[in-house]
Z-matrix of the N, CA and C atoms (Angstrom, degrees):
N
C 1 1.444
C 2 1.533 1 111.00
N 3 1.327 2 116.48 1 -49.79
C 4 1.463 3 119.69 2 179.60
C 5 1.525 4 110.49 3 -62.69
N 6 1.334 5 116.61 4 -36.47
C 7 1.461 6 120.46 5 179.60
C 8 1.523 7 110.98 6 -63.59
N 9 1.332 8 117.43 7 -39.61
C 10 1.465 9 119.65 8 179.94
C 11 1.533 10 110.84 9 -67.77
N 12 1.344 11 117.58 10 -34.86
C 13 1.471 12 120.25 11 175.25
C 14 1.517 13 110.50 12 -65.11
N 15 1.315 14 115.83 13 -41.65
C 16 1.460 15 120.62 14 179.44
C 17 1.529 16 110.35 15 -64.94
N 18 1.318 17 116.68 16 -44.92
C 19 1.461 18 121.13 17 178.37
C 20 1.530 19 110.92 18 -61.84
N 21 1.322 20 117.05 19 -41.08
C 22 1.471 21 120.75 20 177.30
C 23 1.529 22 111.10 21 -64.10
N 24 1.334 23 116.33 22 -41.00
C 25 1.467 24 120.12 23 178.24
C 26 1.523 25 110.29 24 -61.98
N 27 1.333 26 117.29 25 -45.30
C 28 1.467 27 121.60 26 178.53
C 29 1.522 28 110.57 27 -61.08
N 30 1.324 29 116.84 28 -38.71
C 31 1.458 30 120.43 29 179.83
C 32 1.524 31 112.91 30 -69.65
N 33 1.330 32 117.30 31 -38.35
C 34 1.471 33 121.65 32 -179.03
C 35 1.523 34 112.84 33 -80.29
N 36 1.332 35 117.22 34 -29.76
C 37 1.474 36 122.03 35 -174.43
C 38 1.532 37 110.35 36 -132.53
N 39 1.326 38 117.31 37 65.63
C 40 1.474 39 118.52 38 -173.62
C 41 1.535 40 113.94 39 -64.15
N 42 1.309 41 118.59 40 -37.39
C 43 1.470 42 119.66 41 -178.63
C 44 1.522 43 109.85 42 -68.54
N 45 1.317 44 117.03 43 -49.07
C 46 1.463 45 120.99 44 178.95
C 47 1.529 46 111.24 45 -61.07
N 48 1.316 47 116.29 46 -41.09
C 49 1.469 48 120.56 47 178.43
C 50 1.517 49 111.08 48 -62.56
N 51 1.324 50 116.04 49 -43.09
C 52 1.456 51 119.30 50 179.39
C 53 1.525 52 111.58 51 -69.15
N 54 1.324 53 117.68 52 -36.10
C 55 1.461 54 120.74 53 176.09
C 56 1.531 55 110.39 54 -60.35
N 57 1.313 56 116.02 55 -46.22
C 58 1.465 57 121.38 56 -179.48
C 59 1.526 58 111.07 57 -64.37
N 60 1.313 59 116.57 58 -45.89
C 61 1.461 60 120.79 59 -178.90
C 62 1.521 61 111.45 60 -63.75
N 63 1.322 62 117.10 61 -47.34
C 64 1.464 63 121.24 62 -178.89
C 65 1.527 64 109.91 63 -63.60
N 66 1.326 65 117.20 64 -48.28
C 67 1.464 66 120.26 65 179.83
C 68 1.514 67 112.33 66 -59.21
N 69 1.336 68 116.41 67 -43.99
C 70 1.470 69 120.42 68 179.98
C 71 1.526 70 111.50 69 -64.43
N 72 1.329 71 117.33 70 -46.81
C 73 1.466 72 119.36 71 -175.69
C 74 1.532 73 112.44 72 -70.70
N 75 1.324 74 118.08 73 -35.36
C 76 1.469 75 119.32 74 174.83
C 77 1.524 76 110.25 75 -66.60
N 78 1.345 77 117.37 76 -41.94
C 79 1.467 78 120.66 77 177.60
C 80 1.531 79 110.14 78 -62.98
N 81 1.318 80 116.65 79 -41.91
C 82 1.466 81 120.32 80 177.67
C 83 1.528 82 110.52 81 -62.87
N 84 1.328 83 116.61 82 -38.07
C 85 1.463 84 120.11 83 176.46
C 86 1.513 85 112.05 84 -63.49
N 87 1.331 86 117.12 85 -37.94
C 88 1.463 87 120.58 86 177.26
C 89 1.529 88 110.50 87 -65.05
N 90 1.330 89 117.29 88 -45.51
C 91 1.464 90 120.86 89 178.06
C 92 1.527 91 109.93 90 -62.05
N 93 1.320 92 116.72 91 -41.37
C 94 1.459 93 121.23 92 177.62
C 95 1.527 94 111.02 93 -60.27
N 96 1.327 95 116.98 94 -45.02
C 97 1.462 96 121.12 95 179.85
C 98 1.525 97 110.29 96 -63.34
N 99 1.327 98 117.75 97 -41.30
C 100 1.465 99 120.82 98 177.91
C 101 1.527 100 110.80 99 -63.28
N 102 1.331 101 116.43 100 -37.13
C 103 1.462 102 120.91 101 178.30
C 104 1.528 103 110.46 102 -67.38
N 105 1.325 104 116.61 103 -44.46
C 106 1.472 105 121.64 104 -178.69
C 107 1.528 106 111.20 105 -60.44
N 108 1.337 107 117.06 106 -42.53
C 109 1.465 108 119.64 107 -178.55
C 110 1.529 109 112.29 108 -80.50
N 111 1.331 110 116.84 109 -2.49
C 112 1.459 111 120.55 110 175.89
C 113 1.513 112 114.44 111 75.39
N 114 1.325 113 117.01 112 38.86
C 115 1.463 114 120.33 113 179.11
C 116 1.527 115 109.57 114 -58.18
N 117 1.319 116 115.93 115 131.89
C 118 1.461 117 120.13 116 179.03
C 119 1.520 118 110.93 117 -69.66
N 120 1.323 119 115.98 118 -33.87
C 121 1.459 120 122.43 119 179.08
C 122 1.529 121 107.06 120 -137.22
N 123 1.322 122 116.93 121 131.89
C 124 1.461 123 120.09 122 179.82
C 125 1.521 124 110.51 123 -69.28
N 126 1.322 125 115.36 124 142.08
C 127 1.459 126 122.21 125 178.49
C 128 1.534 127 107.53 126 -93.58
N 129 1.339 128 116.42 127 80.20
C 130 1.464 129 121.68 128 -176.45
C 131 1.520 130 112.71 129 -65.17
N 132 1.350 131 119.34 130 -36.24
C 133 1.474 132 117.03 131 175.95
C 134 1.535 133 112.47 132 -59.75
N 135 1.339 134 117.04 133 -38.98
C 136 1.465 135 120.52 134 177.40
C 137 1.526 136 110.63 135 -64.22
N 138 1.324 137 116.30 136 -44.17
C 139 1.466 138 120.69 137 179.36
C 140 1.524 139 110.41 138 -61.84
N 141 1.329 140 116.89 139 -41.34
C 142 1.462 141 121.24 140 177.70
C 143 1.524 142 110.96 141 -62.87
N 144 1.328 143 116.69 142 -44.48
C 145 1.469 144 120.34 143 178.80
C 146 1.520 145 111.26 144 -61.36
N 147 1.322 146 116.57 145 -40.77
C 148 1.467 147 120.40 146 178.67
C 149 1.522 148 110.41 147 -63.92
N 150 1.336 149 117.33 148 -42.28
C 151 1.470 150 120.61 149 178.77
C 152 1.523 151 110.91 150 -63.25
N 153 1.328 152 116.69 151 -42.88
C 154 1.470 153 121.10 152 -179.43
C 155 1.533 154 110.37 153 -64.51
N 156 1.327 155 116.05 154 -49.48
C 157 1.464 156 120.45 155 -177.28
C 158 1.529 157 111.59 156 -64.04
N 159 1.314 158 116.54 157 -50.92
C 160 1.464 159 119.10 158 -174.58
C 161 1.520 160 112.09 159 -73.22
N 162 1.322 161 117.53 160 -41.62
C 163 1.458 162 119.47 161 177.91
C 164 1.516 163 111.70 162 -68.32
N 165 1.332 164 116.30 163 -43.95
C 166 1.453 165 120.77 164 -175.77
C 167 1.514 166 115.02 165 -75.08
N 168 1.324 167 116.84 166 -30.56
C 169 1.468 168 120.23 167 -177.39
C 170 1.525 169 111.19 168 -109.89
N 171 1.319 170 117.39 169 -56.10
C 172 1.457 171 120.09 170 -173.88
C 173 1.520 172 113.06 171 -67.98
N 174 1.336 173 118.08 172 -36.91
C 175 1.471 174 120.78 173 179.64
C 176 1.519 175 112.20 174 -54.55
N 177 1.344 176 118.72 175 -56.49
C 178 1.463 177 119.26 176 179.23
C 179 1.528 178 113.52 177 -67.40
N 180 1.330 179 117.02 178 -38.80
C 181 1.467 180 119.95 179 -179.68
C 182 1.527 181 109.80 180 -60.45
N 183 1.324 182 116.66 181 -47.92
C 184 1.471 183 119.81 182 -178.89
C 185 1.527 184 111.19 183 -65.26
N 186 1.319 185 117.02 184 -38.57
C 187 1.466 186 119.94 185 178.93
C 188 1.531 187 110.63 186 -57.36
N 189 1.323 188 116.17 187 -51.69
C 190 1.463 189 119.64 188 -178.19
C 191 1.528 190 112.02 189 -72.46
N 192 1.311 191 117.32 190 -32.70
C 193 1.461 192 121.20 191 178.36
C 194 1.525 193 110.77 192 -62.05
N 195 1.336 194 117.64 193 -48.56
C 196 1.468 195 119.99 194 -178.32
C 197 1.524 196 111.73 195 -69.74
N 198 1.310 197 117.68 196 -32.46
C 199 1.468 198 119.88 197 173.73
C 200 1.523 199 109.79 198 -63.23
N 201 1.336 200 115.99 199 -44.65
C 202 1.457 201 120.92 200 178.82
C 203 1.533 202 110.40 201 -60.45
N 204 1.328 203 117.36 202 -48.65
C 205 1.472 204 120.45 203 -179.53
C 206 1.520 205 111.46 204 -59.89
N 207 1.329 206 116.32 205 -43.98
C 208 1.466 207 119.30 206 -178.01
C 209 1.527 208 112.27 207 -67.11
N 210 1.324 209 117.71 208 -31.56
C 211 1.468 210 119.82 209 177.40
C 212 1.524 211 111.27 210 -75.50
N 213 1.322 212 117.01 211 -41.00
C 214 1.472 213 121.24 212 -178.15
C 215 1.520 214 112.25 213 -77.14
N 216 1.321 215 115.97 214 -33.31
C 217 1.469 216 120.69 215 -177.54
C 218 1.528 217 109.49 216 -130.03
N 219 1.324 218 117.51 217 73.25
C 220 1.470 219 119.19 218 -178.83
C 221 1.529 220 111.37 219 -72.56
N 222 1.314 221 114.89 220 151.10
C 223 1.459 222 120.16 221 174.28
C 224 1.515 223 113.32 222 107.14
N 225 1.335 224 113.44 223 173.07
C 226 1.460 225 120.41 224 -177.38
C 227 1.536 226 112.70 225 -129.68
N 228 1.325 227 116.99 226 17.83
C 229 1.459 228 118.38 227 176.35
C 230 1.530 229 107.94 228 -69.11
N 231 1.306 230 116.73 229 155.58
C 232 1.455 231 122.02 230 -172.43
C 233 1.527 232 112.91 231 -54.48
N 234 1.321 233 117.87 232 -43.38
C 235 1.465 234 120.82 233 -178.77
C 236 1.539 235 111.20 234 -60.54
N 237 1.316 236 117.36 235 -42.31
C 238 1.469 237 122.12 236 179.20
C 239 1.525 238 110.21 237 -68.24
N 240 1.317 239 117.26 238 -44.00
C 241 1.469 240 121.57 239 179.59
C 242 1.526 241 110.30 240 -60.43
N 243 1.321 242 117.16 241 -43.41
C 244 1.469 243 120.56 242 179.89
C 245 1.530 244 111.50 243 -65.11
N 246 1.321 245 117.36 244 -37.89
C 247 1.473 246 120.54 245 176.02
C 248 1.525 247 110.48 246 -62.98
N 249 1.342 248 116.17 247 -45.54
C 250 1.465 249 120.02 248 179.01
C 251 1.534 250 110.87 249 -61.98
N 252 1.317 251 116.25 250 -41.82
C 253 1.467 252 120.11 251 179.29
C 254 1.523 253 110.75 252 -62.00
N 255 1.324 254 116.66 253 -44.83
C 256 1.463 255 120.82 254 179.77
C 257 1.529 256 110.72 255 -62.24
N 258 1.325 257 116.70 256 -48.05
C 259 1.461 258 120.22 257 179.98
C 260 1.522 259 111.17 258 -62.80
N 261 1.312 260 116.70 259 -41.84
C 262 1.459 261 119.99 260 -179.49
C 263 1.534 262 111.07 261 -62.97
N 264 1.311 263 116.21 262 -42.60
C 265 1.464 264 119.96 263 -177.33
C 266 1.528 265 112.60 264 -73.60
N 267 1.309 266 117.87 265 -23.37
C 268 1.462 267 119.62 266 -178.64
C 269 1.530 268 112.60 267 -103.05
N 270 1.317 269 117.65 268 -47.18
C 271 1.462 270 120.77 269 -173.59
C 272 1.532 271 112.28 270 -78.93
N 273 1.322 272 118.47 271 -40.54
C 274 1.473 273 119.44 272 -174.36
C 275 1.527 274 112.46 273 -103.13
N 276 1.317 275 117.31 274 -34.91
C 277 1.467 276 119.84 275 -175.09
C 278 1.527 277 112.98 276 -69.36
N 279 1.314 278 117.35 277 -40.11
C 280 1.467 279 120.22 278 -178.64
C 281 1.534 280 111.08 279 -61.47
N 282 1.345 281 118.98 280 -55.64
C 283 1.469 282 116.90 281 179.29
C 284 1.530 283 113.28 282 -66.59
N 285 1.338 284 117.87 283 -33.24
C 286 1.467 285 119.82 284 179.22
C 287 1.521 286 111.45 285 -63.23
N 288 1.327 287 115.65 286 -44.21
C 289 1.461 288 119.63 287 -179.67
C 290 1.525 289 110.53 288 -65.56
N 291 1.313 290 117.28 289 -45.10
C 292 1.467 291 120.21 290 178.62
C 293 1.529 292 110.36 291 -63.69
N 294 1.336 293 116.82 292 -44.07
C 295 1.462 294 120.00 293 -177.81
C 296 1.520 295 111.96 294 -67.34
N 297 1.324 296 117.95 295 -28.13
C 298 1.466 297 120.43 296 175.93
C 299 1.525 298 109.47 297 -56.14
N 300 1.328 299 116.60 298 -49.43
C 301 1.463 300 120.28 299 -179.06
C 302 1.526 301 111.95 300 -71.38
N 303 1.320 302 117.64 301 -44.08
C 304 1.469 303 121.02 302 -179.21
C 305 1.531 304 110.17 303 -66.52
N 306 1.326 305 116.85 304 -46.56
C 307 1.463 306 120.56 305 -179.53
C 308 1.512 307 112.66 306 -60.66
N 309 1.327 308 116.86 307 -42.72
C 310 1.463 309 119.00 308 177.82
C 311 1.521 310 110.99 309 -67.65
N 312 1.321 311 117.31 310 -36.05
C 313 1.469 312 119.95 311 176.48
C 314 1.523 313 110.84 312 -62.00
N 315 1.331 314 117.00 313 -38.39
C 316 1.466 315 121.00 314 176.22
C 317 1.524 316 109.83 315 -63.89
N 318 1.334 317 117.02 316 -49.30
C 319 1.463 318 120.64 317 -179.57
C 320 1.528 319 111.97 318 -63.37
N 321 1.323 320 117.05 319 -29.68
C 322 1.470 321 121.26 320 178.90
C 323 1.528 322 112.22 321 -83.12
N 324 1.328 323 117.00 322 -6.41
C 325 1.456 324 120.97 323 178.54
C 326 1.521 325 114.34 324 72.69
N 327 1.317 326 117.07 325 28.76
C 328 1.464 327 120.35 326 179.91
C 329 1.524 328 110.42 327 -72.42
N 330 1.323 329 115.56 328 147.44
C 331 1.471 330 120.58 329 179.43
C 332 1.520 331 111.31 330 -69.38
N 333 1.322 332 116.86 331 -49.62
C 334 1.467 333 121.25 332 179.11
C 335 1.527 334 107.94 333 -99.59
N 336 1.317 335 115.73 334 94.60
C 337 1.464 336 119.69 335 -174.68
C 338 1.529 337 113.09 336 -72.78
N 339 1.319 338 117.75 337 -11.51
C 340 1.465 339 121.04 338 -178.53
C 341 1.526 340 113.49 339 -99.85
N 342 1.313 341 117.95 340 -13.53
C 343 1.464 342 120.91 341 -173.62
C 344 1.531 343 112.38 342 -58.85
N 345 1.313 344 116.25 343 -48.70
C 346 1.456 345 119.58 344 -177.98
C 347 1.525 346 111.35 345 -64.11
N 348 1.326 347 117.11 346 -39.25
C 349 1.468 348 120.54 347 178.05
C 350 1.524 349 110.42 348 -63.77
N 351 1.329 350 116.94 349 -43.88
C 352 1.473 351 120.34 350 178.94
C 353 1.519 352 111.12 351 -60.13
N 354 1.314 353 116.09 352 -40.24
C 355 1.461 354 121.05 353 -175.94
C 356 1.533 355 112.64 354 -77.03
N 357 1.323 356 116.68 355 -41.92
C 358 1.466 357 120.35 356 -169.15
C 359 1.529 358 114.88 357 -103.52
N 360 1.329 359 117.55 358 -16.39
C 361 1.462 360 119.73 359 -176.57
C 362 1.530 361 113.61 360 -59.14
N 363 1.345 362 119.46 361 -49.63
C 364 1.477 363 117.99 362 -174.52
C 365 1.525 364 113.46 363 -56.05
N 366 1.313 365 118.11 364 -48.54
C 367 1.471 366 120.95 365 -178.42
C 368 1.528 367 110.99 366 -68.01
N 369 1.329 368 115.77 367 -38.96
C 370 1.464 369 119.74 368 179.63
C 371 1.527 370 110.35 369 -65.11
N 372 1.321 371 116.88 370 -45.42
C 373 1.466 372 119.87 371 -178.89
C 374 1.535 373 110.89 372 -65.93
N 375 1.309 374 117.64 373 -40.29
C 376 1.472 375 120.29 374 177.32
C 377 1.531 376 110.46 375 -60.24
N 378 1.316 377 116.28 376 -40.18
C 379 1.467 378 120.21 377 177.59
C 380 1.523 379 110.15 378 -66.47
N 381 1.328 380 116.82 379 -39.12
C 382 1.470 381 119.41 380 178.95
C 383 1.527 382 111.04 381 -63.58
N 384 1.326 383 116.38 382 -31.47
C 385 1.474 384 120.23 383 178.38
C 386 1.530 385 111.75 384 -68.13
N 387 1.308 386 116.88 385 -18.27
C 388 1.468 387 120.29 386 175.66
C 389 1.532 388 111.36 387 -91.04
N 390 1.323 389 116.94 388 -30.74
C 391 1.466 390 120.96 389 -175.10
C 392 1.532 391 113.03 390 -89.98
N 393 1.334 392 116.73 391 -52.82
C 394 1.453 393 120.12 392 -169.16
C 395 1.525 394 116.37 393 -69.53
N 396 1.315 395 121.37 394 -34.99
C 397 1.469 396 117.18 395 178.76
C 398 1.532 397 113.54 396 -57.41
N 399 1.321 398 117.59 397 -40.89
C 400 1.472 399 119.65 398 178.14
C 401 1.528 400 110.64 399 -66.43
N 402 1.338 401 115.77 400 -43.72
C 403 1.468 402 119.56 401 179.06
C 404 1.521 403 110.77 402 -62.85
N 405 1.323 404 116.98 403 -40.84
C 406 1.455 405 120.16 404 -178.35
C 407 1.526 406 112.14 405 -74.69
N 408 1.313 407 118.07 406 -27.21
C 409 1.463 408 119.70 407 174.38
C 410 1.529 409 109.20 408 -59.97
N 411 1.322 410 116.23 409 -45.65
C 412 1.468 411 120.96 410 177.44
C 413 1.528 412 109.43 411 -62.45
N 414 1.323 413 116.47 412 -46.22
C 415 1.464 414 121.47 413 -179.27
C 416 1.525 415 111.51 414 -57.12
N 417 1.305 416 116.74 415 -55.02
C 418 1.464 417 120.76 416 -173.86
C 419 1.522 418 113.29 417 -74.52
N 420 1.317 419 117.59 418 -18.81
C 421 1.459 420 120.80 419 -179.84
C 422 1.526 421 112.47 420 -91.79
N 423 1.325 422 117.41 421 -40.27
C 424 1.461 423 120.32 422 -169.41
C 425 1.528 424 116.12 423 -115.59
N 426 1.314 425 119.51 424 -21.12
C 427 1.473 426 120.86 425 -174.63
C 428 1.520 427 111.43 426 -88.28
N 429 1.324 428 116.53 427 135.53
C 430 1.467 429 118.30 428 172.83
C 431 1.529 430 109.21 429 -67.77
N 432 1.303 431 116.35 430 152.70
C 433 1.469 432 122.26 431 -175.63
C 434 1.518 433 113.22 432 -52.06
N 435 1.323 434 117.21 433 -43.03
C 436 1.465 435 119.54 434 -175.18
C 437 1.528 436 113.22 435 -70.51
N 438 1.325 437 117.91 436 -11.14
C 439 1.470 438 120.78 437 178.59
C 440 1.529 439 113.45 438 -108.65
N 441 1.319 440 117.07 439 6.16
C 442 1.465 441 120.23 440 -177.05
C 443 1.531 442 112.81 441 -59.23
N 444 1.314 443 117.34 442 -49.24
C 445 1.468 444 119.48 443 -177.08
C 446 1.522 445 110.29 444 -65.81
N 447 1.314 446 117.87 445 -39.11
C 448 1.464 447 120.64 446 178.40
C 449 1.531 448 109.83 447 -63.79
N 450 1.330 449 117.93 448 -45.20
C 451 1.464 450 120.59 449 176.95
C 452 1.526 451 110.26 450 -59.87
N 453 1.321 452 116.67 451 -47.34
C 454 1.469 453 120.45 452 -179.13
C 455 1.527 454 110.05 453 -62.41
N 456 1.319 455 117.17 454 -37.68
C 457 1.467 456 119.73 455 177.52
C 458 1.528 457 110.85 456 -63.81
N 459 1.322 458 117.31 457 -38.72
C 460 1.469 459 120.32 458 176.84
C 461 1.535 460 110.77 459 -66.41
N 462 1.336 461 116.24 460 -43.64
C 463 1.467 462 119.35 461 175.77
C 464 1.526 463 110.08 462 -64.41
N 465 1.323 464 115.25 463 -32.56
C 466 1.469 465 120.19 464 179.33
C 467 1.521 466 111.91 465 -69.48
N 468 1.326 467 117.76 466 -23.91
C 469 1.470 468 119.66 467 174.62
C 470 1.529 469 109.48 468 -58.10
N 471 1.317 470 115.82 469 -45.58
C 472 1.471 471 120.06 470 176.73
C 473 1.529 472 109.43 471 -67.31
N 474 1.332 473 116.41 472 -47.03
C 475 1.464 474 121.19 473 -179.51
C 476 1.526 475 111.06 474 -59.58
N 477 1.331 476 117.00 475 -37.38
C 478 1.462 477 120.38 476 -178.17
C 479 1.515 478 111.39 477 -63.17
N 480 1.320 479 117.25 478 -33.41
C 481 1.464 480 118.93 479 174.73
C 482 1.527 481 110.14 480 -59.60
N 483 1.319 482 116.32 481 -40.73
C 484 1.464 483 121.18 482 178.40
C 485 1.527 484 109.85 483 -70.42
N 486 1.327 485 116.48 484 -47.66
C 487 1.465 486 122.15 485 -178.16
C 488 1.526 487 111.17 486 -60.32
N 489 1.327 488 116.93 487 -44.40
C 490 1.466 489 120.38 488 -179.28
C 491 1.522 490 111.35 489 -70.22
N 492 1.322 491 116.89 490 -28.68
C 493 1.464 492 119.38 491 173.41
C 494 1.527 493 109.05 492 -62.64
N 495 1.330 494 117.17 493 -47.74
C 496 1.468 495 120.61 494 177.69
C 497 1.533 496 110.40 495 -63.11
N 498 1.333 497 117.00 496 -40.43
C 499 1.462 498 120.98 497 -179.90
C 500 1.521 499 110.98 498 -61.29
N 501 1.326 500 117.47 499 -39.80
C 502 1.464 501 120.74 500 -176.38
C 503 1.527 502 113.08 501 -81.20
N 504 1.333 503 117.06 502 -10.36
C 505 1.472 504 119.97 503 178.96
C 506 1.519 505 109.34 504 -67.07
N 507 1.333 506 117.26 505 146.40
C 508 1.467 507 119.13 506 179.39
C 509 1.524 508 111.22 507 -65.77
N 510 1.323 509 115.03 508 149.64
C 511 1.460 510 121.19 509 176.51
C 512 1.513 511 109.94 510 -73.75
N 513 1.314 512 115.71 511 151.35
C 514 1.460 513 121.45 512 171.69
C 515 1.518 514 107.98 513 -86.44
N 516 1.320 515 116.67 514 145.00
C 517 1.463 516 119.63 515 174.98
C 518 1.515 517 107.87 516 -70.66
N 519 1.297 518 117.05 517 149.40
C 520 1.463 519 122.96 518 -173.19
C 521 1.518 520 112.53 519 -46.70
N 522 1.325 521 115.59 520 97.43
C 523 1.457 522 121.71 521 170.44
C 524 1.517 523 117.16 522 78.02
N 525 1.347 524 119.90 523 -4.48
C 526 1.460 525 117.80 524 -176.06
C 527 1.521 526 113.98 525 -102.17
N 528 1.326 527 117.64 526 -3.60
C 529 1.451 528 120.66 527 176.32
C 530 1.520 529 113.48 528 75.95
N 531 1.318 530 118.83 529 11.26
C 532 1.452 531 121.95 530 -179.88
C 533 1.522 532 108.05 531 -103.73
N 534 1.335 533 116.42 532 130.52
C 535 1.455 534 120.02 533 -177.89
C 536 1.522 535 110.96 534 -80.73
N 537 1.339 536 115.57 535 162.50
C 538 1.460 537 120.88 536 177.66
C 539 1.519 538 111.16 537 -59.76
N 540 1.350 539 118.15 538 -39.61
C 541 1.463 540 120.85 539 178.90
C 542 1.516 541 111.68 540 -62.65
N 543 1.339 542 115.94 541 -39.56
C 544 1.464 543 119.71 542 178.67
C 545 1.522 544 110.67 543 -66.64
N 546 1.318 545 118.64 544 -36.59
C 547 1.462 546 122.03 545 178.79
C 548 1.522 547 109.32 546 -65.10
N 549 1.340 548 116.80 547 -44.09
C 550 1.458 549 120.88 548 -179.56
C 551 1.524 550 110.16 549 -62.43
N 552 1.350 551 117.42 550 -41.79
C 553 1.468 552 119.58 551 -179.09
C 554 1.515 553 111.62 552 -69.67
N 555 1.328 554 118.43 553 -25.97
C 556 1.467 555 121.97 554 177.78
C 557 1.515 556 109.51 555 -72.84
N 558 1.343 557 117.36 556 -39.63
C 559 1.453 558 122.52 557 -178.67
C 560 1.497 559 107.92 558 -69.72
């Protein structure tokens, strides 16, 4: 009974449903990453910011993005799947990865909202190029259109552990390869 109510809600409110699902699973991924690294105290403000950013921005963006891809490139033959994978990894992944760092910097009230993106984007994006093509191959080959965002959110739970690991890594000082933690220990 509860499942049918949930399914009806998803059918009537797909954007809101996807926002909630994406925000929850990214936040859960952040908590999972904090647990894996053995955080003594959970960083709930960070988890909240991740839920707000990903649910509020990525949920709707991904919903409309996958609808657009499915309309422009219908089908699941290999050639179509490879086109979707390429477009997803170049058109949506690059700005999403950069905006993850910039958006969180805005929510955290940082003065230089681009510094973290400049420092962490290249390694994060290279890692995404190893993770997401395989995940998206499964998505574009086997998932029905209406479940794409939910599948991606589930895959993003794993990805968020990786993303939050990169997010929590210390920044490098401008061009010298020395992290903020190393600077503090030197002082």
